C-alpha positions in Angstrom: 2.7 -12.4 26.0 1.8 -8.7 26.1 -1.7 -8.9 24.8 -3.0 -6.7 27.6 -0.1 -4.3 27.6 0.2 -1.2 25.4 3.0 -1.3 22.8 4.5 1.2 20.5 6.5 0.6 17.4 8.9 3.5 16.4 11.0 4.0 13.2 13.9 6.2 13.3 17.6 6.6 11.7 19.1 4.7 14.7 18.0 2.4 17.5 18.8 5.0 20.2 16.9 7.7 18.3 13.9 5.5 18.0 14.0 4.7 21.7 14.3 8.4 22.7 11.5 9.2 20.3 9.2 6.5 21.7 9.8 7.4 25.3 9.1 10.9 24.5 5.8 9.9 22.8 4.8 7.8 25.8 6.0 10.1 28.5 7.9 7.3 30.2 11.5 6.4 31.0 13.5 3.3 30.0 12.7 1.6 33.5 9.0 1.7 32.7 9.3 -0.3 29.2 10.5 -3.3 27.8 12.6 -2.6 24.7 12.7 -5.0 21.7 14.8 -4.1 18.6 13.0 -5.3 15.5 15.5 -4.0 12.9 18.8 -2.3 13.7 18.7 -0.5 10.3 21.3 -0.1 7.7 23.4 2.8 6.4 25.3 3.4 3.2 28.8 4.6 2.6 27.5 8.2 2.9 26.3 7.6 6.3 22.7 8.1 5.1 20.1 5.4 6.3 19.1 3.0 3.6 16.9 1.2 6.1 15.8 2.9 9.3 15.8 1.2 12.7 12.6 -0.1 14.1 11.9 -0.9 17.7 9.0 -2.0 19.9 8.4 -0.6 23.4 6.0 -2.5 25.8 4.8 -0.8 29.0 5.5 -2.8 32.0 2.6 -1.1 33.9 -0.3 -0.1 31.6 -1.5 2.3 34.1 1.5 4.5 33.7 1.3 4.9 29.9 0.8 8.7 28.9 0.9 9.3 25.2 2.0 12.7 23.8 2.1 12.0 20.0 0.5 10.2 17.0 2.5 7.0 16.9 0.9 3.5 16.3 -0.3 2.1 19.6 -1.7 -1.3 20.1 -4.2 -2.4 22.8 -4.0 1.0 24.6 -7.0 1.9 26.8 -7.1 5.7 26.1 -9.9 8.2 26.1 -10.9 9.6 22.7 -8.8 12.6 21.9 -10.6 15.8 21.1 -8.1 16.8 18.6 -6.8 14.1 16.3 -3.0 14.5 15.4 -2.0 15.6 12.0 -1.6 12.7 9.6 1.9 12.3 8.0 1.9 10.1 4.9 4.4 7.2 5.6 7.6 7.0 3.4 7.5 4.1 0.9 10.7 1.9 1.3 13.0 1.8 -1.6 12.0 -0.9 -4.1 13.9 -4.1 -4.5 16.9 -3.5 -6.7 17.2 0.1 -5.5 19.2 -0.5 -2.4 21.5 2.4 -3.2 18.6 4.9 -2.8 18.5 6.1 0.8 15.4 6.7 3.0 16.3 10.5 2.7 16.3 10.3 -1.1 13.2 8.3 -1.2 11.5 11.0 1.1 12.7 13.8 -1.0 11.4 12.2 -4.3 8.0 11.3 -2.8 7.6 14.7 -1.2 8.5 16.6 -4.3 6.1 14.4 -6.4 3.3 15.0 -3.8 3.8 18.8 -3.9 3.9 19.0 -7.5 0.7 17.0 -7.8 -1.0 19.5 -5.5 0.2 22.3 -7.5 -1.2 20.6 -10.7 2.2 20.4 -12.2 2.9 17.3 -14.5 6.7 16.6 -14.0 9.1 13.8 -13.3 11.6 13.7 -10.3 15.1 12.2 -10.1 17.3 12.1 -7.0 21.0 11.7 -6.5 23.7 13.5 -4.6 25.1 17.0 -5.3 28.7 17.8 -5.7 30.2 19.0 -2.4 33.7 19.4 -0.9 35.3 16.3 0.6 34.8 17.6 4.2 31.1 18.5 3.7 28.0 16.6 4.5 26.4 15.1 1.4 23.6 17.1 -0.1 20.7 15.3 -1.8 20.0 16.5 -5.2 16.3 16.7 -6.5 15.9 17.5 -10.2 12.4 18.2 -11.7 12.0 17.5 -15.3 9.1 18.4 -17.6 7.8 20.8 -20.3 7.6 24.5 -19.7 8.6 24.6 -16.1 10.4 28.0 -16.2 7.7 29.4 -13.6 9.2 27.1 -11.1 12.4 28.9 -11.3 11.3 32.5 -11.4 13.4 35.7 -11.5 16.9 34.9 -10.3 15.8 31.6 -9.1 13.6 33.2 -6.3 10.8 30.8 -6.9 13.2 27.7 -7.1 14.8 28.8 -3.8 11.5 29.2 -2.1 10.5 25.7 -3.4 13.7 24.2 -2.1 13.1 25.8 1.4 9.5 24.6 1.5 10.5 21.0 0.5 13.3 21.0 3.1 10.8 21.8 5.8 8.3 19.1 4.8 11.0 16.5 4.4 12.4 17.4 7.8 9.0 17.0 9.4 8.5 13.6 7.8 11.8 12.3 8.8 12.2 14.0 12.2 15.5 15.5 11.4 16.9 18.0 8.9 18.4 16.7 5.6 20.3 19.1 3.4 18.7 19.1 -0.2 19.3 20.9 -3.5 16.3 21.3 -5.7 16.8 22.0 -9.4 14.5 22.4 -12.4 15.6 21.1 -15.8 19.2 21.4 -14.5 19.0 25.2 -14.3 21.4 25.4 -11.3 24.0 23.4 -13.4 23.7 25.8 -16.2 23.7 28.9 -13.8 26.9 27.4 -12.1 28.7 27.2 -15.4 27.7 30.7 -16.3 28.9 32.0 -12.9 32.3 30.2 -13.2 32.8 31.9 -16.7 31.7 35.2 -15.1 34.3 34.7 -12.4 37.2 33.9 -14.8 36.3 36.9 -16.8 36.3 39.1 -13.8 39.6 37.7 -12.7 41.2 38.3 -16.2 40.0 41.9 -16.0 41.7 42.4 -12.6 44.9 40.9 -13.8 44.9 43.1 -16.9 44.0 46.4 -15.2 45.1 45.9 -11.6 41.8 47.2 -10.4 39.0 45.3 -8.6 35.9 44.1 -10.2 32.5 44.1 -8.5 30.0 41.6 -9.6 26.2 41.8 -9.5 24.3 41.0 -6.2 23.9 37.3 -5.9 22.3 34.9 -3.1 24.8 33.1 -0.8 24.9 29.8 -2.9 25.9 31.7 -6.1 28.5 33.9 -4.2 30.1 30.5 -2.9 30.3 29.2 -6.5 32.4 32.4 -7.4 34.6 32.2 -4.4 35.3 28.5 -5.2 35.9 29.2 -8.8 38.8 31.6 -8.1 40.2 30.3 -4.8 43.1 28.5 -6.7 43.9 31.7 -8.7 47.0 33.1 -7.0 46.8 36.4 -8.7 43.4 37.5 -7.3 41.2 37.1 -4.2 37.7 37.5 -3.4 35.4 39.1 -0.7 31.7 39.3 -0.3 30.6 42.8 0.6 27.3 44.6 1.4 24.1 43.6 3.1 21.5 41.1 1.9 19.8 40.9 -0.5 22.4 43.2 -2.2 25.4 41.5 -1.1 28.0 40.9 -4.0 31.4 39.4 -4.6 34.3 41.8 -5.3 37.5 40.3 -7.0 40.8 42.1 -6.0 44.4 41.9 -7.3 46.5 39.6 -5.0 48.9 42.6 -4.3 46.2 44.5 -2.5 45.8 41.6 0.0 49.6 41.5 0.6 49.7 45.3 1.3 46.8 45.3 3.7 
């Protein structure tokens, strides 16, 4: 029985991460605690955690326990802290029948809904996985749907990109590790990607006809990447990004220029 010994339950993507997190919270080493694995967790085919690991650490010598964080501790004789730790709303586990939704996707959906509510925006949120290259880490897609949400996109998606960055920071804080996400509003990014692919093909056609380079408008990194990807299989042209941010742009050149250089 550990009734008079302080215990700490920790949730993390893996057992090892949970142990390290708990020991850091308590300021102790493995030799100072008894480790009980309550749930080894589960991962899907994308290597995302569909259920996080959960462990319990029990201090062997209660007089050695030194807590540095805000974890849930039972039967711990501690003095009252002058400054309470910041409260982080727990992530709701996926509902029964939604086993294919990962912990990361659930966190992304809940965080987005919470932020929209604080902004006074009525909208729905759906999550999935964005299209990526075969050798790239999966990216969680978050799409916001509702009426008249253009203000969430902004000029050249500046507001949307800022919203995506903010959500990424909040989600990383909740989970304790960084998760790549792509936030979209009413599928704006999909429409924009189609426009950029058409723009890239038109520029390539002009280069083939005239033999002269075409310089596109300044774009953010994610949009320049779409142009590069759209033309990488075209043997008659090649692309390069030139200039400095935020005015960096894609130039499309005849393939002969690359051979001569």
